[in-house]
Every structure is written in C-alpha cells, then in structure tokens.
All heavy atoms as a GROMACS GRO file, in nm:
protein
  575
    1MET      N    1  -4.411   2.450   2.267
    1MET     CA    2  -4.320   2.482   2.157
    1MET      C    3  -4.392   2.460   2.026
    1MET      O    4  -4.458   2.361   2.007
    1MET     CB    5  -4.198   2.392   2.162
    1MET     CG    6  -4.106   2.425   2.271
    1MET     SD    7  -3.955   2.338   2.238
    1MET     CE    8  -3.892   2.334   2.398
    2SER      N    9  -4.367   2.551   1.940
    2SER     CA   10  -4.435   2.538   1.812
    2SER      C   11  -4.343   2.473   1.711
    2SER      O   12  -4.221   2.470   1.725
    2SER     CB   13  -4.481   2.676   1.762
    2SER     OG   14  -4.368   2.749   1.723
    3GLU      N   15  -4.402   2.426   1.605
    3GLU     CA   16  -4.328   2.360   1.496
    3GLU      C   17  -4.235   2.458   1.427
    3GLU      O   18  -4.126   2.424   1.386
    3GLU     CB   19  -4.430   2.304   1.396
    3GLU     CG   20  -4.370   2.223   1.286
    3GLU     CD   21  -4.348   2.079   1.329
    3GLU    OE1   22  -4.405   2.034   1.428
    3GLU    OE2   23  -4.272   2.013   1.259
    4LYS      N   24  -4.275   2.584   1.417
    4LYS     CA   25  -4.196   2.685   1.350
    4LYS      C   26  -4.064   2.713   1.420
    4LYS      O   27  -3.962   2.734   1.357
    4LYS     CB   28  -4.277   2.814   1.338
    4LYS     CG   29  -4.207   2.918   1.257
    4LYS     CD   30  -4.292   3.041   1.241
    4LYS     CE   31  -4.210   3.141   1.162
    4LYS     NZ   32  -4.274   3.266   1.147
    5ILE      N   33  -4.060   2.710   1.550
    5ILE     CA   34  -3.938   2.737   1.626
    5ILE      C   35  -3.834   2.629   1.598
    5ILE      O   36  -3.716   2.657   1.584
    5ILE     CB   37  -3.968   2.745   1.776
    5ILE    CG1   38  -4.054   2.868   1.806
    5ILE    CG2   39  -3.840   2.751   1.858
    5ILE    CD1   40  -4.102   2.875   1.948
    6HIS      N   41  -3.876   2.507   1.588
    6HIS     CA   42  -3.783   2.398   1.566
    6HIS      C   43  -3.726   2.396   1.424
    6HIS      O   44  -3.616   2.348   1.403
    6HIS     CB   45  -3.851   2.263   1.596
    6HIS     CG   46  -3.880   2.245   1.740
    6HIS    ND1   47  -3.782   2.218   1.832
    6HIS    CD2   48  -3.996   2.252   1.810
    6HIS    CE1   49  -3.836   2.208   1.952
    6HIS    NE2   50  -3.966   2.228   1.942
    7ARG      N   51  -3.800   2.446   1.328
    7ARG     CA   52  -3.755   2.440   1.189
    7ARG      C   53  -3.703   2.572   1.135
    7ARG      O   54  -3.654   2.576   1.024
    7ARG     CB   55  -3.870   2.394   1.100
    7ARG     CG   56  -3.912   2.254   1.131
    7ARG     CD   57  -4.012   2.208   1.033
    7ARG     NE   58  -4.053   2.073   1.065
    7ARG     CZ   59  -4.135   2.003   0.996
    7ARG    NH1   60  -4.188   2.055   0.887
    7ARG    NH2   61  -4.167   1.882   1.030
    8ASP      N   62  -3.706   2.677   1.207
    8ASP     CA   63  -3.664   2.808   1.158
    8ASP      C   64  -3.512   2.816   1.155
    8ASP      O   65  -3.447   2.818   1.259
    8ASP     CB   66  -3.723   2.917   1.247
    8ASP     CG   67  -3.698   3.055   1.191
    8ASP    OD1   68  -3.663   3.066   1.072
    8ASP    OD2   69  -3.714   3.152   1.267
    9PRO      N   70  -3.449   2.822   1.034
    9PRO     CA   71  -3.304   2.830   1.027
    9PRO      C   72  -3.249   2.965   1.068
    9PRO      O   73  -3.130   2.979   1.090
    9PRO     CB   74  -3.275   2.801   0.880
    9PRO     CG   75  -3.398   2.839   0.808
    9PRO     CD   76  -3.512   2.814   0.903
   10SER      N   77  -3.330   3.066   1.079
   10SER     CA   78  -3.281   3.197   1.117
   10SER      C   79  -3.280   3.218   1.267
   10SER      O   80  -3.262   3.329   1.313
   10SER     CB   81  -3.366   3.306   1.049
   10SER     OG   82  -3.499   3.297   1.098
   11GLY      N   83  -3.297   3.114   1.343
   11GLY     CA   84  -3.298   3.122   1.488
   11GLY      C   85  -3.159   3.154   1.541
   11GLY      O   86  -3.061   3.169   1.466
   12PRO      N   87  -3.144   3.166   1.673
   12PRO     CA   88  -3.016   3.204   1.733
   12PRO      C   89  -2.906   3.099   1.713
   12PRO      O   90  -2.789   3.132   1.712
   12PRO     CB   91  -3.049   3.222   1.881
   12PRO     CG   92  -3.174   3.144   1.903
   12PRO     CD   93  -3.248   3.145   1.774
   13GLN      N   94  -2.940   2.975   1.694
   13GLN     CA   95  -2.840   2.871   1.677
   13GLN      C   96  -2.800   2.850   1.532
   13GLN      O   97  -2.710   2.772   1.504
   13GLN     CB   98  -2.890   2.740   1.736
   13GLN     CG   99  -2.909   2.746   1.886
   13GLN     CD  100  -2.963   2.615   1.939
   13GLN    OE1  101  -2.993   2.525   1.863
   13GLN    NE2  102  -2.975   2.606   2.070
   14ALA      N  103  -2.861   2.917   1.438
   14ALA     CA  104  -2.831   2.898   1.296
   14ALA      C  105  -2.693   2.951   1.262
   14ALA      O  106  -2.628   2.900   1.172
   14ALA     CB  107  -2.937   2.968   1.212
   15ALA      N  108  -2.643   3.052   1.330
   15ALA     CA  109  -2.514   3.112   1.298
   15ALA      C  110  -2.398   3.024   1.346
   15ALA      O  111  -2.290   3.028   1.289
   15ALA     CB  112  -2.505   3.251   1.361
   16THR      N  113  -2.417   2.948   1.450
   16THR     CA  114  -2.309   2.865   1.501
   16THR      C  115  -2.317   2.726   1.439
   16THR      O  116  -2.422   2.682   1.395
   16THR     CB  117  -2.318   2.852   1.655
   16THR    OG1  118  -2.441   2.788   1.688
   16THR    CG2  119  -2.309   2.988   1.721
   17THR      N  120  -2.205   2.657   1.437
   17THR     CA  121  -2.206   2.522   1.382
   17THR      C  122  -2.250   2.425   1.490
   17THR      O  123  -2.228   2.446   1.609
   17THR     CB  124  -2.066   2.483   1.332
   17THR    OG1  125  -1.975   2.492   1.440
   17THR    CG2  126  -2.021   2.571   1.219
   18SER      N  127  -2.310   2.318   1.446
   18SER     CA  128  -2.359   2.219   1.541
   18SER      C  129  -2.244   2.131   1.586
   18SER      O  130  -2.142   2.121   1.519
   18SER     CB  131  -2.468   2.135   1.475
   18SER     OG  132  -2.411   2.056   1.374
   19PRO      N  133  -2.260   2.067   1.700
   19PRO     CA  134  -2.154   1.976   1.748
   19PRO      C  135  -2.126   1.863   1.648
   19PRO      O  136  -2.014   1.818   1.636
   19PRO     CB  137  -2.209   1.921   1.879
   19PRO     CG  138  -2.312   2.019   1.922
   19PRO     CD  139  -2.366   2.080   1.797
   20ASP      N  140  -2.229   1.820   1.576
   20ASP     CA  141  -2.208   1.712   1.478
   20ASP      C  142  -2.116   1.756   1.365
   20ASP      O  143  -2.030   1.681   1.323
   20ASP     CB  144  -2.342   1.666   1.421
   20ASP     CG  145  -2.418   1.580   1.520
   20ASP    OD1  146  -2.356   1.528   1.614
   20ASP    OD2  147  -2.540   1.564   1.501
   21SER      N  148  -2.134   1.878   1.315
   21SER     CA  149  -2.048   1.923   1.205
   21SER      C  150  -1.905   1.947   1.254
   21SER      O  151  -1.810   1.923   1.181
   21SER     CB  152  -2.104   2.049   1.140
   21SER     OG  153  -2.099   2.158   1.230
   22ASN      N  154  -1.890   1.993   1.378
   22ASN     CA  155  -1.756   2.008   1.433
   22ASN      C  156  -1.686   1.873   1.446
   22ASN      O  157  -1.568   1.860   1.416
   22ASN     CB  158  -1.760   2.075   1.571
   22ASN     CG  159  -1.789   2.223   1.561
   22ASN    OD1  160  -1.767   2.283   1.456
   22ASN    ND2  161  -1.840   2.280   1.668
   23ARG      N  162  -1.760   1.774   1.490
   23ARG     CA  163  -1.703   1.639   1.504
   23ARG      C  164  -1.668   1.582   1.367
   23ARG      O  165  -1.563   1.522   1.349
   23ARG     CB  166  -1.801   1.548   1.578
   23ARG     CG  167  -1.741   1.411   1.602
   23ARG     CD  168  -1.826   1.327   1.690
   23ARG     NE  169  -1.955   1.303   1.629
   23ARG     CZ  170  -2.063   1.264   1.696
   23ARG    NH1  171  -2.056   1.244   1.825
   23ARG    NH2  172  -2.176   1.244   1.634
   24ARG      N  173  -1.754   1.606   1.268
   24ARG     CA  174  -1.725   1.559   1.132
   24ARG      C  175  -1.598   1.623   1.078
   24ARG      O  176  -1.515   1.557   1.018
   24ARG     CB  177  -1.842   1.589   1.039
   24ARG     CG  178  -1.945   1.482   1.040
   24ARG     CD  179  -2.045   1.504   0.928
   24ARG     NE  180  -2.171   1.454   0.972
   24ARG     CZ  181  -2.277   1.527   1.000
   24ARG    NH1  182  -2.274   1.656   0.983
   24ARG    NH2  183  -2.387   1.471   1.044
   25ARG      N  184  -1.584   1.753   1.098
   25ARG     CA  185  -1.464   1.823   1.052
   25ARG      C  186  -1.339   1.767   1.121
   25ARG      O  187  -1.237   1.745   1.057
   25ARG     CB  188  -1.474   1.972   1.082
   25ARG     CG  189  -1.537   2.047   0.972
   25ARG     CD  190  -1.516   2.196   0.992
   25ARG     NE  191  -1.630   2.261   0.932
   25ARG     CZ  192  -1.701   2.356   0.986
   25ARG    NH1  193  -1.667   2.404   1.103
   25ARG    NH2  194  -1.802   2.406   0.924
   26PHE      N  195  -1.349   1.743   1.250
   26PHE     CA  196  -1.236   1.690   1.324
   26PHE      C  197  -1.198   1.551   1.274
   26PHE      O  198  -1.080   1.521   1.253
   26PHE     CB  199  -1.270   1.684   1.474
   26PHE     CG  200  -1.166   1.615   1.555
   26PHE    CD1  201  -1.046   1.679   1.582
   26PHE    CD2  202  -1.186   1.488   1.605
   26PHE    CE1  203  -0.948   1.616   1.658
   26PHE    CE2  204  -1.089   1.424   1.680
   26PHE     CZ  205  -0.970   1.488   1.707
   27LEU      N  206  -1.297   1.466   1.252
   27LEU     CA  207  -1.268   1.331   1.203
   27LEU      C  208  -1.212   1.332   1.062
   27LEU      O  209  -1.122   1.254   1.029
   27LEU     CB  210  -1.394   1.244   1.212
   27LEU     CG  211  -1.441   1.212   1.354
   27LEU    CD1  212  -1.573   1.138   1.351
   27LEU    CD2  213  -1.337   1.135   1.430
   28MET      N  214  -1.264   1.419   0.977
   28MET     CA  215  -1.212   1.430   0.840
   28MET      C  216  -1.068   1.481   0.843
   28MET      O  217  -0.983   1.433   0.767
   28MET     CB  218  -1.299   1.521   0.755
   28MET     CG  219  -1.435   1.462   0.724
   28MET     SD  220  -1.425   1.310   0.630
   28MET     CE  221  -1.373   1.372   0.474
   29PHE      N  222  -1.040   1.577   0.929
   29PHE     CA  223  -0.903   1.626   0.941
   29PHE      C  224  -0.812   1.516   0.993
   29PHE      O  225  -0.700   1.498   0.944
   29PHE     CB  226  -0.898   1.747   1.037
   29PHE     CG  227  -0.758   1.791   1.067
   29PHE    CD1  228  -0.687   1.863   0.973
   29PHE    CD2  229  -0.698   1.759   1.187
   29PHE    CE1  230  -0.556   1.904   0.999
   29PHE    CE2  231  -0.568   1.798   1.214
   29PHE     CZ  232  -0.497   1.871   1.120
   30GLY      N  233  -0.858   1.438   1.090
   30GLY     CA  234  -0.780   1.328   1.144
   30GLY      C  235  -0.752   1.222   1.038
   30GLY      O  236  -0.641   1.170   1.029
   31ALA      N  237  -0.851   1.191   0.956
   31ALA     CA  238  -0.831   1.092   0.850
   31ALA      C  239  -0.732   1.143   0.747
   31ALA      O  240  -0.645   1.069   0.700
   31ALA     CB  241  -0.965   1.058   0.785
   32GLY      N  242  -0.742   1.269   0.713
   32GLY     CA  243  -0.647   1.327   0.616
   32GLY      C  244  -0.506   1.332   0.672
   32GLY      O  245  -0.409   1.305   0.601
   33ALA      N  246  -0.494   1.367   0.799
   33ALA     CA  247  -0.362   1.372   0.861
   33ALA      C  248  -0.300   1.233   0.871
   33ALA      O  249  -0.180   1.216   0.848
   33ALA     CB  250  -0.372   1.435   1.000
   34ALA      N  251  -0.382   1.133   0.901
   34ALA     CA  252  -0.331   0.996   0.909
   34ALA      C  253  -0.284   0.948   0.771
   34ALA      O  254  -0.180   0.883   0.759
   34ALA     CB  255  -0.438   0.903   0.964
   35ALA      N  256  -0.359   0.979   0.668
   35ALA     CA  257  -0.319   0.939   0.532
   35ALA      C  258  -0.190   1.009   0.492
   35ALA      O  259  -0.101   0.948   0.432
   35ALA     CB  260  -0.431   0.972   0.434
   36ALA      N  261  -0.178   1.136   0.525
   36ALA     CA  262  -0.056   1.209   0.491
   36ALA      C  263   0.064   1.156   0.568
   36ALA      O  264   0.174   1.142   0.514
   36ALA     CB  265  -0.075   1.358   0.520
   37ALA      N  266   0.043   1.122   0.694
   37ALA     CA  267   0.153   1.068   0.775
   37ALA      C  268   0.197   0.931   0.724
   37ALA      O  269   0.314   0.896   0.730
   37ALA     CB  270   0.110   1.058   0.921
   38THR      N  271   0.104   0.854   0.672
   38THR     CA  272   0.137   0.723   0.617
   38THR      C  273   0.209   0.736   0.484
   38THR      O  274   0.304   0.663   0.456
   38THR     CB  275   0.009   0.640   0.600
   38THR    OG1  276  -0.056   0.630   0.727
   38THR    CG2  277   0.040   0.501   0.547
   39ALA      N  278   0.166   0.828   0.401
   39ALA     CA  279   0.221   0.840   0.266
   39ALA      C  280   0.356   0.913   0.265
   39ALA      O  281   0.436   0.889   0.175
   39ALA     CB  282   0.123   0.915   0.177
   40THR      N  283   0.383   0.997   0.360
   40THR     CA  284   0.506   1.076   0.359
   40THR      C  285   0.633   0.992   0.355
   40THR      O  286   0.718   1.015   0.270
   40THR     CB  287   0.508   1.174   0.478
   40THR    OG1  288   0.395   1.259   0.468
   40THR    CG2  289   0.634   1.255   0.481
   41PRO      N  290   0.651   0.891   0.442
   41PRO     CA  291   0.774   0.812   0.434
   41PRO      C  292   0.784   0.734   0.302
   41PRO      O  293   0.893   0.714   0.250
   41PRO     CB  294   0.764   0.715   0.552
   41PRO     CG  295   0.662   0.770   0.641
   41PRO     CD  296   0.572   0.854   0.558
   42LEU      N  297   0.671   0.692   0.250
   42LEU     CA  298   0.675   0.617   0.124
   42LEU      C  299   0.717   0.704   0.007
   42LEU      O  300   0.791   0.661  -0.081
   42LEU     CB  301   0.537   0.555   0.095
   42LEU     CG  302   0.488   0.452   0.196
   42LEU    CD1  303   0.347   0.410   0.162
   42LEU    CD2  304   0.581   0.333   0.200
   43LEU      N  305   0.670   0.827   0.007
   43LEU     CA  306   0.703   0.918  -0.103
   43LEU      C  307   0.842   0.979  -0.087
   43LEU      O  308   0.906   1.014  -0.185
   43LEU     CB  309   0.598   1.028  -0.113
   43LEU     CG  310   0.457   0.979  -0.147
   43LEU    CD1  311   0.360   1.096  -0.142
   43LEU    CD2  312   0.453   0.913  -0.283
   44ALA      N  313   0.889   0.990   0.036
   44ALA     CA  314   1.019   1.052   0.061
   44ALA      C  315   1.135   0.955   0.045
   44ALA      O  316   1.249   0.996   0.030
   44ALA     CB  317   1.022   1.111   0.202
   45ALA      N  318   1.107   0.826   0.048
   45ALA     CA  319   1.214   0.725   0.036
   45ALA      C  320   1.271   0.727  -0.105
   45ALA      O  321   1.199   0.741  -0.202
   45ALA     CB  322   1.158   0.587   0.067
   46PRO      N  323   1.403   0.712  -0.118
   46PRO     CA  324   1.461   0.709  -0.252
   46PRO      C  325   1.421   0.581  -0.325
   46PRO      O  326   1.390   0.480  -0.264
   46PRO     CB  327   1.612   0.710  -0.225
   46PRO     CG  328   1.626   0.657  -0.087
   46PRO     CD  329   1.503   0.698  -0.014
   47ALA      N  330   1.421   0.590  -0.454
   47ALA     CA  331   1.384   0.475  -0.535
   47ALA      C  332   1.489   0.366  -0.519
   47ALA      O  333   1.607   0.392  -0.504
   47ALA     CB  334   1.372   0.515  -0.681
   48ALA      N  335   1.445   0.244  -0.519
   48ALA     CA  336   1.537   0.132  -0.504
   48ALA      C  337   1.619   0.115  -0.631
   48ALA      O  338   1.568   0.128  -0.742
   48ALA     CB  339   1.459   0.004  -0.476
   49ILE      N  340   1.746   0.088  -0.613
   49ILE     CA  341   1.834   0.065  -0.727
   49ILE      C  342   1.837  -0.085  -0.752
   49ILE      O  343   1.870  -0.164  -0.664
   49ILE     CB  344   1.975   0.118  -0.698
   49ILE    CG1  345   1.967   0.269  -0.675
   49ILE    CG2  346   2.068   0.084  -0.813
   49ILE    CD1  347   2.098   0.330  -0.631
   50VAL      N  348   1.801  -0.121  -0.872
   50VAL     CA  349   1.794  -0.262  -0.907
   50VAL      C  350   1.907  -0.293  -1.004
   50VAL      O  351   1.920  -0.230  -1.108
   50VAL     CB  352   1.658  -0.296  -0.971
   50VAL    CG1  353   1.652  -0.441  -1.012
   50VAL    CG2  354   1.546  -0.260  -0.876
   51ASP      N  355   1.990  -0.390  -0.967
   51ASP     CA  356   2.097  -0.433  -1.056
   51ASP      C  357   2.040  -0.530  -1.158
   51ASP      O  358   1.966  -0.622  -1.124
   51ASP     CB  359   2.209  -0.502  -0.979
   51ASP     CG  360   2.285  -0.404  -0.891
   51ASP    OD1  361   2.288  -0.285  -0.926
   51ASP    OD2  362   2.340  -0.447  -0.788
   52VAL      N  363   2.077  -0.510  -1.281
   52VAL     CA  364   2.033  -0.601  -1.386
   52VAL      C  365   2.125  -0.723  -1.382
   52VAL      O  366   2.247  -0.709  -1.390
   52VAL     CB  367   2.041  -0.532  -1.524
   52VAL    CG1  368   1.999  -0.628  -1.634
   52VAL    CG2  369   1.955  -0.408  -1.524
   53PRO      N  370   2.068  -0.842  -1.367
   53PRO     CA  371   2.153  -0.960  -1.360
   53PRO      C  372   2.225  -0.982  -1.493
   53PRO      O  373   2.171  -0.956  -1.600
   53PRO     CB  374   2.057  -1.074  -1.329
   53PRO     CG  375   1.923  -1.024  -1.368
   53PRO     CD  376   1.927  -0.875  -1.355
   54ALA      N  377   2.346  -1.029  -1.482
   54ALA     CA  378   2.424  -1.056  -1.602
   54ALA      C  379   2.360  -1.170  -1.678
   54ALA      O  380   2.298  -1.260  -1.620
   54ALA     CB  381   2.567  -1.091  -1.564
   55ALA      N  382   2.375  -1.168  -1.808
   55ALA     CA  383   2.317  -1.273  -1.889
   55ALA      C  384   2.384  -1.406  -1.854
   55ALA      O  385   2.504  -1.412  -1.826
   55ALA     CB  386   2.339  -1.243  -2.037
   56ALA      N  387   2.305  -1.510  -1.851
   56ALA     CA  388   2.358  -1.642  -1.817
   56ALA      C  389   2.460  -1.684  -1.923
   56ALA      O  390   2.444  -1.656  -2.042
   56ALA     CB  391   2.245  -1.743  -1.809
   57SER      N  392   2.565  -1.748  -1.876
   57SER     CA  393   2.667  -1.792  -1.972
   57SER      C  394   2.608  -1.896  -2.067
   57SER      O  395   2.513  -1.966  -2.033
   57SER     CB  396   2.787  -1.849  -1.896
   57SER     OG  397   2.747  -1.964  -1.825
   58GLU      N  398   2.665  -1.902  -2.181
   58GLU     CA  399   2.616  -1.996  -2.281
   58GLU      C  400   2.631  -2.138  -2.228
   58GLU      O  401   2.732  -2.175  -2.171
   58GLU     CB  402   2.694  -1.980  -2.411
   58GLU     CG  403   2.668  -1.848  -2.480
   58GLU     CD  404   2.524  -1.835  -2.528
   58GLU    OE1  405   2.468  -1.936  -2.577
   58GLU    OE2  406   2.468  -1.726  -2.513
   59SER      N  407   2.529  -2.218  -2.247
   59SER     CA  408   2.533  -2.356  -2.202
   59SER      C  409   2.634  -2.434  -2.285
   59SER      O  410   2.643  -2.417  -2.407
   59SER     CB  411   2.394  -2.418  -2.217
   59SER     OG  412   2.400  -2.554  -2.185
   60GLN      N  413   2.707  -2.519  -2.219
   60GLN     CA  414   2.805  -2.600  -2.290
   60GLN      C  415   2.744  -2.732  -2.335
   60GLN      O  416   2.812  -2.817  -2.391
   60GLN     CB  417   2.927  -2.624  -2.201
   60GLN     CG  418   2.999  -2.495  -2.169
   60GLN     CD  419   3.116  -2.518  -2.075
   60GLN    OE1  420   3.145  -2.632  -2.038
   60GLN    NE2  421   3.182  -2.411  -2.039
   61GLY      N  422   2.616  -2.749  -2.309
   61GLY     CA  423   2.548  -2.869  -2.354
   61GLY      C  424   2.577  -2.988  -2.266
   61GLY      O  425   2.625  -2.978  -2.154
   62TYR      N  426   2.549  -3.105  -2.321
   62TYR     CA  427   2.566  -3.230  -2.248
   62TYR      C  428   2.713  -3.261  -2.229
   62TYR      O  429   2.792  -3.252  -2.323
   62TYR     CB  430   2.499  -3.343  -2.327
   62TYR     CG  431   2.513  -3.479  -2.264
   62TYR    CD1  432   2.432  -3.516  -2.160
   62TYR    CD2  433   2.610  -3.567  -2.309
   62TYR    CE1  434   2.445  -3.641  -2.102
   62TYR    CE2  435   2.624  -3.692  -2.251
   62TYR     CZ  436   2.541  -3.728  -2.148
   62TYR     OH  437   2.554  -3.850  -2.090
   63GLN      N  438   2.746  -3.297  -2.105
   63GLN     CA  439   2.886  -3.334  -2.076
   63GLN      C  440   2.887  -3.472  -2.012
   63GLN      O  441   2.817  -3.496  -1.913
   63GLN     CB  442   2.952  -3.232  -1.983
   63GLN     CG  443   2.965  -3.096  -2.045
   63GLN     CD  444   3.032  -2.998  -1.950
   63GLN    OE1  445   3.064  -3.033  -1.837
   63GLN    NE2  446   3.052  -2.876  -1.996
   64ASP      N  447   2.966  -3.562  -2.070
   64ASP     CA  448   2.978  -3.697  -2.016
   64ASP      C  449   3.083  -3.696  -1.906
   64ASP      O  450   3.203  -3.701  -1.931
   64ASP     CB  451   3.017  -3.794  -2.128
   64ASP     CG  452   3.009  -3.938  -2.082
   64ASP    OD1  453   2.938  -3.965  -1.984
   64ASP    OD2  454   3.075  -4.024  -2.146
   65THR      N  455   3.036  -3.686  -1.780
   65THR     CA  456   3.128  -3.681  -1.666
   65THR      C  457   3.117  -3.811  -1.588
   65THR      O  458   3.031  -3.896  -1.614
   65THR     CB  459   3.094  -3.563  -1.574
   65THR    OG1  460   2.961  -3.582  -1.524
   65THR    CG2  461   3.102  -3.430  -1.648
   66GLU      N  462   3.204  -3.825  -1.490
   66GLU     CA  463   3.204  -3.945  -1.406
   66GLU      C  464   3.070  -3.961  -1.334
   66GLU      O  465   3.016  -4.070  -1.322
   66GLU     CB  466   3.319  -3.937  -1.305
   66GLU     CG  467   3.331  -4.058  -1.218
   66GLU     CD  468   3.364  -4.184  -1.296
   66GLU    OE1  469   3.433  -4.179  -1.399
   66GLU    OE2  470   3.318  -4.292  -1.252
   67HIS      N  471   3.016  -3.852  -1.289
   67HIS     CA  472   2.888  -3.854  -1.219
   67HIS      C  473   2.778  -3.907  -1.310
   67HIS      O  474   2.696  -3.990  -1.269
   67HIS     CB  475   2.854  -3.712  -1.170
   67HIS     CG  476   2.721  -3.702  -1.103
   67HIS    ND1  477   2.606  -3.678  -1.172
   67HIS    CD2  478   2.687  -3.713  -0.972
   67HIS    CE1  479   2.504  -3.674  -1.086
   67HIS    NE2  480   2.551  -3.696  -0.966
   68VAL      N  481   2.774  -3.862  -1.433
   68VAL     CA  482   2.673  -3.906  -1.529
   68VAL      C  483   2.691  -4.054  -1.559
   68VAL      O  484   2.594  -4.130  -1.564
   68VAL     CB  485   2.680  -3.820  -1.657
   68VAL    CG1  486   2.588  -3.875  -1.765
   68VAL    CG2  487   2.645  -3.675  -1.626
   69ARG      N  488   2.813  -4.099  -1.576
   69ARG     CA  489   2.838  -4.241  -1.605
   69ARG      C  490   2.792  -4.330  -1.488
   69ARG      O  491   2.733  -4.435  -1.510
   69ARG     CB  492   2.986  -4.263  -1.634
   69ARG     CG  493   3.019  -4.228  -1.780
   69ARG     CD  494   3.164  -4.254  -1.811
   69ARG     NE  495   3.220  -4.120  -1.832
   69ARG     CZ  496   3.335  -4.076  -1.786
   69ARG    NH1  497   3.415  -4.154  -1.719
   69ARG    NH2  498   3.374  -3.953  -1.810
   70ARG      N  499   2.816  -4.285  -1.366
   70ARG     CA  500   2.770  -4.364  -1.250
   70ARG      C  501   2.618  -4.373  -1.247
   70ARG      O  502   2.561  -4.476  -1.215
   70ARG     CB  503   2.822  -4.303  -1.120
   70ARG     CG  504   2.954  -4.360  -1.075
   70ARG     CD  505   2.992  -4.316  -0.936
   70ARG     NE  506   3.057  -4.184  -0.948
   70ARG     CZ  507   3.029  -4.078  -0.875
   70ARG    NH1  508   2.937  -4.084  -0.782
   70ARG    NH2  509   3.091  -3.965  -0.894
   71TYR      N  510   2.551  -4.264  -1.280
   71TYR     CA  511   2.405  -4.264  -1.282
   71TYR      C  512   2.354  -4.363  -1.386
   71TYR      O  513   2.262  -4.440  -1.360
   71TYR     CB  514   2.351  -4.123  -1.311
   71TYR     CG  515   2.202  -4.121  -1.334
   71TYR    CD1  516   2.116  -4.135  -1.226
   71TYR    CD2  517   2.150  -4.112  -1.461
   71TYR    CE1  518   1.979  -4.136  -1.246
   71TYR    CE2  519   2.013  -4.112  -1.482
   71TYR     CZ  520   1.928  -4.127  -1.374
   71TYR     OH  521   1.792  -4.128  -1.394
   72TYR      N  522   2.411  -4.362  -1.504
   72TYR     CA  523   2.366  -4.455  -1.607
   72TYR      C  524   2.391  -4.600  -1.566
   72TYR      O  525   2.311  -4.688  -1.597
   72TYR     CB  526   2.440  -4.426  -1.740
   72TYR     CG  527   2.386  -4.303  -1.810
   72TYR    CD1  528   2.472  -4.222  -1.884
   72TYR    CD2  529   2.253  -4.267  -1.804
   72TYR    CE1  530   2.425  -4.111  -1.950
   72TYR    CE2  531   2.204  -4.155  -1.868
   72TYR     CZ  532   2.291  -4.076  -1.942
   72TYR     OH  533   2.244  -3.966  -2.006
   73GLN      N  534   2.497  -4.627  -1.492
   73GLN     CA  535   2.522  -4.764  -1.445
   73GLN      C  536   2.416  -4.808  -1.347
   73GLN      O  537   2.378  -4.925  -1.343
   73GLN     CB  538   2.661  -4.773  -1.382
   73GLN     CG  539   2.774  -4.771  -1.482
   73GLN     CD  540   2.911  -4.773  -1.414
   73GLN    OE1  541   2.918  -4.767  -1.291
   73GLN    NE2  542   3.014  -4.779  -1.494
   74THR      N  543   2.367  -4.717  -1.265
   74THR     CA  544   2.263  -4.754  -1.166
   74THR      C  545   2.128  -4.777  -1.231
   74THR      O  546   2.043  -4.843  -1.174
   74THR     CB  547   2.247  -4.646  -1.058
   74THR    OG1  548   2.206  -4.524  -1.118
   74THR    CG2  549   2.377  -4.626  -0.981
   75THR      N  550   2.105  -4.726  -1.351
   75THR     CA  551   1.975  -4.742  -1.415
   75THR      C  552   1.970  -4.863  -1.507
   75THR      O  553   1.862  -4.895  -1.556
   75THR     CB  554   1.941  -4.616  -1.496
   75THR    OG1  555   2.041  -4.595  -1.595
   75THR    CG2  556   1.927  -4.495  -1.406
   76ARG      N  557   2.080  -4.930  -1.530
   76ARG     CA  558   2.080  -5.050  -1.616
   76ARG      C  559   2.011  -5.165  -1.546
   76ARG      O  560   2.028  -5.186  -1.426
   76ARG     CB  561   2.223  -5.088  -1.654
   76ARG     CG  562   2.284  -4.991  -1.747
   76ARG     CD  563   2.416  -5.040  -1.794
   76ARG     NE  564   2.480  -4.934  -1.872
   76ARG     CZ  565   2.607  -4.922  -1.893
   76ARG    NH1  566   2.690  -5.011  -1.842
   76ARG    NH2  567   2.654  -4.825  -1.965
   77LEU      N  568   1.940  -5.244  -1.621
   77LEU     CA  569   1.874  -5.360  -1.566
   77LEU      C  570   1.953  -5.484  -1.585
   77LEU      O  571   2.021  -5.521  -1.666
   77LEU     CB  572   1.735  -5.377  -1.628
   77LEU     CG  573   1.638  -5.266  -1.592
   77LEU    CD1  574   1.508  -5.287  -1.666
   77LEU    CD2  575   1.614  -5.260  -1.445
   0.00000   0.00000   0.00000
C-alpha cells in the first residue's frame, strides 16, 4: 500500500461519512434532546404566584404584664 492511497480524499470512501462522525452526530443529537426534555417542563410550568405578606402591625412597645413582673422578681438578688 502506498502513502497516497491512505491520504487521498477523493478515494471511494470520501463520499460517505465515517462511523466516527455518525457517532458524533448521534451523541450530539442525544445531548440536545436530553437538554430539551429537561428544559421543557421548567419552561412550560406557570409562574409561581407569591403573596405579599401584610405589613407587620405597629409595635405597642413595652408592656408591663404579669409575666414580665415575675421575670424581674426572679432576677433580683
């Protein structure tokens, strides 16, 4: 076999695709299909409705209750 036969792109096999390029195309198609299958449910889902929490009621400040008075009694020395 000569060197020219192995490197000549116009040979009989030049018109057909090689098994490697077919496998690459198949894998690229598979990767694209997997990405599309993963993204489809995410894109098709409706947007979540978020309720805005009501503003907190105004603080009434310090309140002297029975509970507070008992706590202060326990802290006296």
